[in-house]
N, C-alpha and C positions, 0 to 999 in steps of 0.2 A: 503494501500500499505505500502512496505516494502522498504527503501532506506538504504544501506549501506555504510557510510563515512569514508573513509581511510584517515590516516596523514601518510605521510612516513618520516621518518627522516635518518637521516645518518647509523644509527644503530638498528632503531626502527621502529616499524608500529602497530600506534593507530589506535581505529576502534572503531564505535557506530553503533547501529543497530537501525533504528527508526522504528517504526509503525504508518503510517500514517493516523489519522481520522478527515476529514474537517481540523480543524485549530489545531489540539490536535497532537502534536509530541513525542509518548512515547518511551523513550528508552528501548528498549526490553533488550539489552547487552552491555555490552562495554570492551574494554580489550587493551592488548597490546603485540606485540611480542617485547622482547627486547633482547638487546646484538647479533644484527645479526650481522654475521660471527665473533664472539668471543666466547668466553667458559668461563662458562657454560651459553647457553641462554635458555630462557622461553619463552611459550605464556600464556596468562591469559585472565579469564574471569569473569565477573562480571554480574550476571542474574538480573534481574529486582527483584527478591523477595530477594536479599543480600547477595544471594550465590555467593562463588566465587572458583575459581578453576585454579591451577597453573600445569602446567605440564613442566619437563626439555627435550628439544629435540633439537638435532641440526639442525642450522639455517644458514646453509653455505650463504644464499642470500634472497633477498628482495621476490624472486619468491617462494620460499621455505615456508618463514614466512607468506605469503599471503594463499598458500595452510592449513597450520596447523590454522589458523585465521579459514579458511571457514570449517575444521574440526571438529573444538569446538563450530561451531554455530551450524553443521548438531546434535551436542549431545546433544540435548533436546531445542535447540531453533527455528529453523525452518525443517519441515521434509524433505524440498530439496529447492537446492540453487533456483529453478527456484520461488519460494515465495520475492526473490528479484527481485523488479522491474528495479532499477538502481542503480549506484555507485557513488558517489560523491568522488571527488580527492581533498586534499588542496594543492596545489602549490604555492611554496614560489613566483617565479621569473615568470610574464610575461610580463616583459620588458615595450617596448610602442606599442605592438603588440597586448595586449590583454586589454583590456578597461574595460570588465565586462566579467561573468562567461560564458565557452560556451563546447556545445558540443563536446565530441572527436572523431577525425576522426585521419588516419594517417599523415595529413599533421601539425594536433596540436601537436601530438604527438613530431613531427620532430622538431615541434618549441619550444618546452620544452627543448628539448636536446640541441639544439641550444643555449638556455639560462641558459644554467647549468654553464656555463662562469661565471655568476653572483652570482650564488646559489648553488655552487658544492656539499655541503651537503646535499641540499634536493630537486632540480630539477633532479639531475639523479637517486636517490631512486624511486622517483615518476613516471618517466618515466618505469622504470622499472618493476615498479608493474601494471602500467597502461597496459602495456605491456602483461605481464602473465594473466590478465584480458581477452584482446581481443585474446590472444591465445585458452584459456581454454575455454571463453565464448563468441564467437566472436556475438553473438546477444546480450550480455548485453550492455543496454545504459549507457554510462559512460559520466561524467560533470566534467571539471576541474574548481576549485573554484580559483583565483589569489587574492595571498598576496597583490600584486601589485596593482591592478585592482582599489581598493577605492580612491589611490591617482594620477590615472590619469586625475581628473579635476585641478591638481595643475596648477596656471597660468607659463607662461615663465618665471619668474623672480623668480619664487619659486623653480623650479626645474632644472633651467640651472646653471653648473660651468662656470666659464668665463675663459674657455681652448679654444686652437687652434679649429677654425671651422670644421678641418678635424678630432682631436678627437673625438668631439662630435657627427658627421655624420658618421665617419668611424664606432668607436667602441662603439657607444652607450651610451658614458658615461655622465651620466646624475642623477641628484636624484630620485630614485624608491620607496622607503621607505618600509615599511616591516609591517605584522602584520593588514594589513589593512581589512581584513574579522571580526578582533576583533574591529576595531575602529570604522567600520560601524555598526557593532552590536550596540555598548553600546551607540553611536551617537544616533542612531533610537530611542532606549529605553530614552536615556535622552528627546530627542524632543517630547516624549507623555507625558512628565512631565512640559519642560518649554515652548513648542512650535515649531512649524515646522520651522519658521521664527525667527532663531536664533542664536546666538554664542557660540560654545560649544568647551571648549578645551578636547580632552581625553589623559588620563594617563593611558597607559597599562606599568603598571612596573613589571616585574618579573626579572628571571635571565637576560634576554634579554629585552629591555625597549625602548621604542617609545612612542613619545608625538604626538598628532597632530591637528589641526586645523580647525574647522569644524563649515561652515557658509553657513545657510539653508539649511542642509543634506549635502555639499559637501566639499571633502575635499579641503583645499587651501593652506595648509604646513603640512611638516612633519619631523621629527627630525632624520630619518633614512636616509641615502644617495643611494650612486649607491648599497653599502651592509650594512650589517646589523651592521657594527662595529661605525655607524658616530651616532652623536648625545649625550644625557646624560650619563653620567657614569653607567655602567652595573656590573653584578656580575665579570665577566672575562675581559669584553671589555671594551677598552678605553675611547669608547666613541670620542667625538671632541678635534682633538688636533692640533697643527701646524702641516702641511704638511711635513715640513723639518725633522721633529723628524725620523721617518724610514727612511729617506736616511742619515740623521747624525750617525743614528746609524747603518747603514748598512757600513759606512765610518770609523769609530772610533771603531769598534767593530767585524771586518768583517765576519758580518753576511749574510748570504741568503737570498734574497726576502722571501722564504719562512719562514725560522727561525724569521724572523720579524713578518711574518703574522701571524705565531702561538703565538709569544709574544704577539701582539696587540690583539689577540681575545680570547688568553685562559689563559692568564698570567699577564693581566693588571687588570684594574676596581678596584673594591673592594679585590679582591683577591691581586691582584700586591702591593696595598698600606697595607696591613692589614694579609695577608695569608689565611682571611677567605673567599670561596669561597660560602659558603650557606648563603642567607640574614636572615635565623633564628640565625646562629652562630652567623653573622655579630651583629645582632642587640641583642643579648644577650650578648655578649662583649660589647658591646657599654652600655649598662645597669648597666654592672660591671664597667664599668669607666675607661675601658683601653685605655690608651692616643693614640695610632696610630689610634684606630677604631673611637674615639670622633672627631678626624682630618678630617679621612676619611667622616665619616657622615656628616662633613660641608660641604666637596666637593661635596658629592653624593647629598646632598639636594641644596645646590647651583644652581647645573649643572638643574637640574629640575625647582628650581625657574626662573633662568636664560630664560631655554626654554618657560617655560609658560608666562614670561614675554613679552617674545618679541613677542608671537602669539596673546597676548593681542593688540599689537602694529599692528600687522598684520591683525586682524580681526576689529579693531576700537571700541575696547572694547570686554567684556565678558559676557555672562547671566548664564554660567555652568560651572564646570570645575567637570570630572568624573574621578574615580579612578577606576581602573580594573586591572586583572592578579594578580597573585601570591601575591606578595606584594602590589599592589594596592589594593587588597580586603582584606588583612590578616593581613596588620599592620596597626593599629590606632598612632604608634607612626610617623611613615613616613607621614602617610595623617596630622597630628598633624603638626610636623615639617614644612612642607610645607605651610600649610596654614596659619600657624603663619608670616612666612616670607611675606604672601600675604595682611596681615591683613589692608593694606593700601588701598586695596580695598573697604572697610568696609564686609567683611566676618567676622562673627562670628560665630565659631566651637560649637556645641552642644555636648559635651564630653560624652555624656551618649550614644547618637547615634553614634559617633564616635565609640565607643568602642563594636558596633554590628556587628558582621558576619553573612554573609550567606545570605542575602536576597540585594534586592535593597532598598538604605536606604538613607534619605538626611542627611547630617552630619552638616549643618547648622544651625543656628537659623532662626524663621519665620523672623524676621526684615534684617536677613543678605543681603544687598544690591547685592553680587553676589553667587548664590546657589552653593553648592559641594555636588556629591553624590557618593556612594559606588555601582557599579552596576555588576554584576560579568559577565565576559563575556561567551559567548558559542559559540564558533567557529563552532564547529561541526553542531548545530542546523542551522547556516545562512548555512551552507554547502547544507546539507540537504533541506532547502528551495529554495535554487537556484536549486539545481537537481531537485527538482519535479518540479519547475516553468519551466523546459526545457522539463521535458521529460513526463509529464502527457498529 
């Protein structure tokens, strides 16, 4: 059985095609339509044998991007699109409506569109792609897998903001979180190593970053809030700040809400403090000893450690800390700096293990009181699994 997984971004459409046999999920092709509605735009594919192909093509919208992706798949991957039995979509925002993955019908599409106000860069494009599939392949089963679904088990005290009841009820203002598919995937992998009834803190640290407290397989709190702006310091996002700061900036600098939103999301975080928006450049500058970056690294690590510490209190202890995503998987330095600040827990880092990349690896010593792991995330695999479960 072949399942196509689609991940729609504001100007991208990433994809993976899985060939599923029993418990084996083989990726037969993957790639990306990049710079949609920009120029120059491209569509790429990487085949299972390692070959790659990229074509420059006009991509005025996500519907065109989808058709170009399918055209590449027909060029040596599948002989007919009838070979694809189902399509799974990553959808960022499911609000408080969707508590699990779901088969898509017209009502589901409309609800995804209605929730676009909470995730304008992602829900809108996802709905466009879903509608394009429905238009061209009306019999194709489609499944929506929501980033927010895993966080729907949070208790009232974790997801509620202390605002007037009308704001909460009418405008659906609450903590939703993000990266849920990733947190769920790595938490399940960690549970295989430390036990199903365990207290796990998952750290999805990339350009965007969030931390989640997982107890007995269920999310009880997460660092991102109503939007992905909240939580720890990120590459270009500020993370948690005094909520009066945006109002102060608007009043004193005559900036509009949209301008402040742009600043907090795209010009803050590490890039705001140092000018470096890429974590690799940021880390290289830190190792060179640049003073601004050394200070920013302290603030960055402190925000992570503080969040982990609060979740240890929320969980009533911790059995394992898991690092995943771009920085979490590939930066021994960040992991070392975080875990050093948590040494009071009896954590002992295995430096040789911490230097490894690419596989699931325990990075603490055998006598460490709290275990720490690097577990590569695989959101596409998680989406494919849910899609298969709902369509087979």
